[in-house]
C-alpha positions in Angstrom: 38.1 -65.0 47.9 37.1 -65.7 44.4 36.4 -63.7 41.2 34.8 -64.4 37.9 36.7 -64.2 34.6 35.0 -62.0 32.0 34.6 -63.0 28.3 37.7 -60.8 27.6 39.8 -62.8 30.2 39.7 -60.1 32.8 39.3 -60.5 36.5 38.6 -57.9 39.1 41.1 -58.2 42.0 39.1 -58.1 45.3 39.5 -54.9 47.2 41.1 -56.5 50.3 43.8 -57.9 48.1 44.3 -54.6 46.3 44.6 -52.8 49.7 47.0 -55.4 51.0 49.3 -55.1 48.1 48.8 -51.4 47.6 47.5 -51.9 44.1 46.0 -48.8 42.4 45.0 -48.1 38.8 48.2 -48.2 36.7 50.1 -50.5 39.1 51.9 -53.4 37.3 51.5 -56.9 38.7 53.1 -60.2 37.9 51.7 -63.7 37.9 54.2 -66.3 39.1 54.0 -70.0 39.2 55.2 -71.8 42.3 57.0 -75.2 42.2 53.6 -76.7 43.3 51.9 -75.4 40.2 50.0 -72.6 41.9 49.8 -69.1 40.4 50.4 -66.2 42.7 49.9 -62.4 42.2 52.7 -60.0 43.2 53.4 -56.3 42.6 55.8 -55.9 39.7 56.8 -52.4 40.7 58.0 -51.3 44.2 55.3 -50.2 46.6 55.1 -46.4 46.9 56.4 -44.9 50.1 53.8 -44.5 52.9 52.2 -41.1 53.2 54.2 -40.7 56.5 57.5 -41.4 54.8 57.3 -38.1 53.0 57.1 -36.3 56.4 59.8 -38.3 58.1 62.8 -36.1 59.1 61.0 -32.7 58.5 60.7 -30.7 61.7 60.9 -27.4 59.9 63.6 -25.3 58.3 66.1 -23.5 60.5 65.0 -24.9 63.9 67.7 -26.7 65.9 66.8 -29.6 68.2 67.2 -27.3 71.2 64.7 -24.8 69.7 62.2 -27.5 68.9 62.5 -28.8 72.5 62.0 -25.3 73.9 58.9 -24.9 71.8 57.6 -28.2 72.9 58.2 -27.5 76.6 56.8 -23.9 76.3 60.1 -22.4 77.3 60.7 -18.8 76.3 
């Protein structure tokens, strides 16, 4: 992938790269130089948790494992 530098020195990061790194407006990025002289782009801030991470561990308040299993099985 390639991009063109504007007269202001700005570059649009290609969408597949933004998606891969989870870059959204306001995300900070770093440019790092490798020992071989290449420049790489990395996220400067930690990636936000996945949308499923917020739901992990939440089966509902007040229900025990046995109650959840009974509901799942259709037991009365």
